[in-house]
C-alpha positions, 0 to 999 in steps of 0.5 A: 901827335902830342898828348893833350894836356889834361884840364887839371894840369892846365888849371895847375899851370894857370894857378902857378902863373897867377901867383906873384911873390909878395913881400911885406916890409915896413921900410918899403912903405912907412904908412901904418895899417888902419885897425878898427876894433869894436870894444874898448878892450879888444886887441888885433891879436895875431894880425897885429903881431905879424904886421909889427914883426914885418915892421908895419905900424898900426893905427888903432881906432875904436869908433864905439868909444868915439874915435873918428875914421879918416876921410881918406887912406892916403896916409895909411897902407890899408885897413882892417875892420875886425869882429865884435859882439855887434851885428852889422844889422844893428842901428847904432850910429857908429855901426852905420857910420862904419858901413858907410865909411867902407866907401873910402877903401873901395873908391880909393882901391886900397887894401882892405880886410874885413874879419867876421863883423868886418866882412859882414859890414862889407857885405852890407855896404855892397848890398848883400844880406847878413842874417842867422842860419835858417835852423838857428845853428851857430859856428863857435869852435873849429869847423871845416873850410874848403877853398875854391879854385879861385881861392887857390889861385890867389894863394896855395895854402888854405887851412882845412879847419878854422876857428869861428865865433858867430851867429850870423852869416852873409850872402855873397855880394854881386860881383864878388869872388868866393874864395872859401866855403863852409858846410854850415855857412857857405860863404867863408871868404871872398874878394871884391875888386882888386884889393878888398877881402872878407873872411868869416873866421878868426885866424887872428886869435891868440891862445890868450884870446881863446881863453878870454872869449870862452870865459867871458862868452861862456853862455854862447857855448850852449847855443845850437851847434856850438862846441864845448870849451874843451873842444876849442883848446883841443882843436887849437892844438891840432889845427892852429899851425896851418891857420897861422901859416895861412894868415901870414901868407894872406896878410902879405898878399893883401898888404904886401908888394910884388917882389922885384925880379933880381 
């Protein structure tokens, strides 16, 4: 009688079979990725660098200063909504407008990534809740991340430590799939439907952005649970390489195309 295959071996085979090789090239789809930022001086950091190195153009819009969002994503490869100082619970018209606008990528089933505030907006749009930690704790600095089985089926390489800058977390929307968890804020990455993703952490930060955030936002480093400024730079020196690798693979997975068999 043949030896039975263990459950872990079956899961490994399933994960391997579920992975399709994706490629991201601007010449295969010349449409830009829509970039939504929340401050006049904000940048898309490493996300923009990776996309542009792949030949993907960026269409940057800032609703906070009056930029309009498109009524359809027919002319875009997908969309990324970044983080920022506001809360998804704020009553500002542009915040409410962005949350309502998320119907566009969801209905059209277009690639979408929400980062921090962008993920929280997606949660609000889907009927979930956004709010502070029950004990008033924050995540500002480097904190542990653990991928779920579903997260590893999506892609194999998840970092064990990621950079955070937030006071609020979010519930997991109904019908969403949890991809990664954290100790303090349990919902760190999720997928909704085929093409929509949200992450709480900031893999997009460049070294210059860490300098800028810890300088201009230095008062937040005194909040309960936040790390001292030196820890941000020490953590980056140790943990950034796996984060960079993960981000590149994640962007290819979301905005790329399955490679054709030769």
